[in-house]
C-alpha positions in Angstrom: 12.6 56.8 92.4 10.2 55.2 94.7 11.5 57.8 97.5 11.0 60.8 95.1 7.6 59.5 93.9 6.3 58.4 97.5 7.8 60.6 100.2 9.3 63.3 98.2 12.2 65.4 98.6 12.7 69.1 98.5 16.0 71.1 99.2 17.4 68.1 100.6 14.8 67.7 103.0 12.3 64.6 103.4 9.2 65.3 105.7 8.3 62.3 107.7 5.8 64.0 109.9 2.7 62.0 108.8 4.5 58.7 109.1 2.6 56.4 111.7 4.7 56.1 115.0 7.4 58.5 113.9 9.8 59.7 116.7 10.0 63.8 117.0 13.8 63.8 116.0 12.8 62.1 112.7 9.7 64.1 111.6 12.1 66.0 109.0 15.5 64.5 107.9 18.0 66.0 105.9 19.4 64.2 102.9 22.6 65.7 101.7 25.7 63.5 100.2 28.0 66.2 101.6 27.1 65.6 105.2 25.8 62.0 105.1 28.2 59.5 104.0 25.7 56.5 103.8 23.7 58.6 101.6 26.4 59.4 99.3 27.6 55.9 99.0 23.9 54.8 98.3 23.0 57.6 96.2 22.2 55.4 92.8 21.4 52.3 94.9 17.9 50.8 94.4 15.3 50.1 97.2 16.5 46.6 98.0 20.1 47.3 97.9 19.7 49.9 100.5 17.6 47.8 102.7 20.6 45.2 102.5 23.2 48.0 103.3 21.4 48.9 106.5 20.9 45.4 107.5 24.8 44.9 107.2 25.3 47.6 109.5 22.8 46.3 112.0 24.3 43.1 111.9 27.3 44.3 112.5 26.2 46.3 115.8 24.4 43.1 117.0 27.8 41.3 117.0 29.2 44.1 119.1 26.3 44.0 121.6 26.3 40.2 121.4 22.5 40.7 120.6 20.4 37.6 119.3 17.4 39.3 118.2 16.1 37.9 114.9 15.7 40.8 112.2 14.2 39.4 109.1 12.0 42.2 107.8 12.1 46.1 107.7 9.8 46.0 110.8 12.2 44.1 112.8 14.9 46.4 111.7 12.8 49.4 113.0 12.1 47.9 116.3 15.7 47.1 116.7 16.8 50.8 116.2 14.1 51.9 118.6 15.3 49.6 121.4 18.9 50.4 120.9 19.4 54.1 120.7 23.1 53.7 121.1 22.7 52.5 117.4 22.7 55.9 116.4 26.0 56.8 117.8 27.5 53.5 116.0 25.8 54.2 112.9 26.0 57.9 112.4 23.1 58.9 110.0 21.9 55.4 109.0 19.1 55.7 111.5 17.2 58.2 109.6 17.4 55.7 106.5 16.0 52.8 108.5 12.9 55.4 109.1 12.9 56.2 105.4 13.1 52.7 104.3 10.5 51.7 106.6 8.1 54.1 105.3 8.9 53.3 101.8 8.1 49.6 102.5 4.8 50.4 104.1 3.7 52.4 101.0 5.0 49.8 98.7 3.0 47.2 100.4 -0.1 49.4 101.4 -0.6 50.5 97.6 0.7 47.5 95.6 3.4 49.5 94.0 5.4 46.4 93.2 2.5 45.4 91.0 2.2 48.6 89.6 5.8 48.9 88.7 5.9 45.6 87.2 2.8 46.6 84.9 4.7 49.8 84.1 7.9 47.8 83.0 6.0 45.5 80.9 4.5 48.5 78.9 7.9 50.3 78.4 9.4 46.9 77.0 6.6 46.3 74.7 4.9 43.4 76.4 1.7 41.4 75.0 -0.9 44.3 74.6 -3.6 41.9 75.9 -1.7 41.0 79.1 -1.0 44.8 79.8 -4.7 45.5 79.3 -5.6 42.7 81.7 -3.0 43.9 84.3 -4.3 47.5 84.2 -7.9 46.5 84.2 -7.0 44.5 87.5 -5.1 47.3 89.3 -8.2 49.7 88.4 -10.2 47.3 90.2 -7.9 47.2 93.1 -9.1 49.7 95.9 -5.5 49.7 97.3 -4.1 51.1 94.2 -3.9 55.0 94.5 -5.2 57.6 92.1 -1.6 58.9 90.9 -0.6 55.2 90.0 -4.0 54.6 88.3 -3.4 57.8 86.3 0.4 57.1 85.7 -0.5 53.6 84.3 -3.3 54.7 81.8 -1.2 57.5 80.6 1.4 55.4 79.9 -0.7 53.0 78.0 -2.0 55.7 75.9 1.4 56.5 74.6 3.1 53.0 74.5 0.4 51.2 72.5 -0.8 54.0 70.3 -1.6 52.8 67.1 -1.5 49.1 67.8 -4.7 46.7 67.1 -7.2 46.9 70.0 -5.7 50.0 71.5 -8.7 51.4 73.6 -7.7 53.9 76.4 -11.2 55.0 76.7 -12.4 51.9 78.7 -9.4 52.8 81.1 -10.6 56.6 81.1 -14.1 55.8 81.8 -13.1 53.3 84.7 -11.0 56.2 86.1 -14.3 58.4 86.3 -16.1 55.6 87.8 -13.4 55.6 90.3 -13.8 59.2 91.1 -10.9 60.5 89.3 -11.6 64.3 88.3 -12.4 65.3 84.9 -9.3 67.5 84.6 -7.1 64.5 85.3 -8.9 62.1 82.8 -8.4 64.8 80.1 -4.7 64.1 80.5 -5.0 61.3 78.5 -5.5 63.5 75.6 -3.2 66.0 76.7 -0.3 63.5 77.0 -1.1 62.5 73.1 -0.9 66.1 72.2 2.4 66.3 73.9 4.2 62.9 73.3 2.1 60.8 70.8 3.5 59.6 67.5 2.2 62.4 65.6 4.6 65.0 67.6 7.5 63.0 68.8 10.7 62.0 66.9 12.2 58.4 67.0 11.2 55.5 69.2 9.8 56.5 72.8 11.8 53.9 74.4 14.6 53.4 72.1 14.7 50.0 70.6 11.1 48.5 71.1 11.9 44.9 72.1 9.9 42.6 74.2 12.0 41.7 77.3 11.1 39.1 80.1 10.7 40.5 83.5 12.2 39.1 86.4 11.6 39.8 90.2 14.7 40.4 92.4 14.5 39.1 95.8 17.0 40.0 98.6 18.0 37.1 100.9 17.6 37.5 104.6 15.4 40.8 104.6 11.6 40.6 103.7 9.7 43.8 102.4 12.6 44.9 100.0 11.8 42.9 96.8 12.3 44.8 93.7 11.0 44.4 90.1 14.2 44.5 87.9 14.3 47.4 86.0 14.5 46.6 82.2 13.6 50.0 80.8 16.4 52.3 80.0 16.0 55.9 79.1 16.0 57.0 75.4 18.9 59.5 76.2 21.0 56.1 76.8 20.2 54.8 73.6 21.3 58.1 71.7 24.6 58.0 73.7 25.2 54.4 72.4 24.5 55.7 68.8 26.9 58.4 69.3 29.7 56.1 70.4 29.3 53.9 67.5 29.2 56.8 65.1 25.5 56.2 64.0 23.9 59.2 65.3 21.8 60.8 62.7 23.2 63.9 61.6 19.6 65.0 60.3 18.5 65.0 63.8 21.8 66.1 65.6 23.8 68.3 63.3 27.4 68.5 63.6 29.1 71.8 63.6 32.6 71.8 61.9 32.3 68.3 60.5 31.7 65.0 61.9 34.5 64.3 64.6 36.1 61.0 64.6 35.9 60.3 68.3 33.9 62.0 71.0 35.6 62.4 74.5 33.4 64.7 76.5 29.6 65.1 75.9 27.3 67.8 77.4 23.6 66.9 77.3 21.4 69.6 78.4 17.6 69.1 78.4 15.3 71.9 78.2 12.0 71.3 80.2 13.2 68.7 82.8 15.1 65.2 83.3 14.1 62.5 85.5 16.1 60.8 88.4 16.2 57.7 86.4 18.0 59.6 83.6 20.6 61.0 86.3 21.1 57.6 87.6 21.7 56.0 84.1 24.1 58.7 83.1 26.1 57.9 86.4 26.4 54.3 85.3 27.1 55.3 81.9 30.2 57.5 83.3 31.4 54.2 85.2 31.1 51.8 82.3 32.4 54.4 79.6 35.5 56.3 81.2 36.6 57.4 77.7 33.1 59.1 77.2 32.5 61.3 80.1 28.9 62.8 80.0 27.8 65.9 81.8 24.0 66.1 82.0 22.1 69.6 82.9 18.5 70.4 82.5 16.2 73.4 83.6 14.7 71.2 86.3 14.2 67.5 87.4 10.7 66.0 87.5 8.9 63.4 89.2 5.6 62.2 87.8 3.5 64.7 89.5 5.7 67.8 88.5 5.8 66.6 84.9 2.0 66.1 84.8 1.5 69.7 85.8 3.6 70.8 83.0 1.4 68.4 80.7 -1.9 70.1 82.3 -0.6 73.8 82.1 -0.1 73.1 78.4 
């Protein structure tokens, strides 16, 4: 998700031409599981896990070369790869992933994305309203946090805490204006409520609305790849669990030909777009539930930017 939000991927291509110090052969890289075994094996891994997988390959190469260079961070890893061009032959396509992970690490640190991610997770798990308000206010005052992250936080706040005592998105919208966010984007706060507020949506927005404590996940031996442990699960998974237990409401999801005793294969098709998180969650579901194979399809795959374009156009 960090990759799709931060660097972007289009037609299996990632543009790294604006990355500081990028080499000529890495200005644009291909990300295809058919041609890249490392990408195929890491397709559903998170940021930290990918960093550790790359470090394991670098460590193996070091042993072969009898190198004693200390590699404790993403920056160290990038320098090592630059100094050992033969690593590309050893690792196949891994060098480009070092470049991508290095750029992602830089973006995460330069723009406080871990703190942004933590605040988003707090909202989706219905954490304390006052705590979330304080965190959003702090991030709004932070000059390192980019406009897109600020906008995403405020819009998420609008729909997560709608109807709760003290819910006051106006203060955040005004703060956005003061930071120079355009009026068109500020008006998305109203648009998101018209699109997905309680008055127009059915069911819980985030499944069972329970408060869950967040934990940070740190990876030993490699600095710069800390993760906020993802607590949020897509509503789609909640529906699948209800279906598996025979508790799916027939009024919302009518059966054709009577209610089946057991569901084997399930086809989910979403008109209007799905997310990369939903794709990952369905992949994990299929591994954990071999008797309930799910095929997921949609008209498109959204990241935040493309989704907000749809909201704005409506």
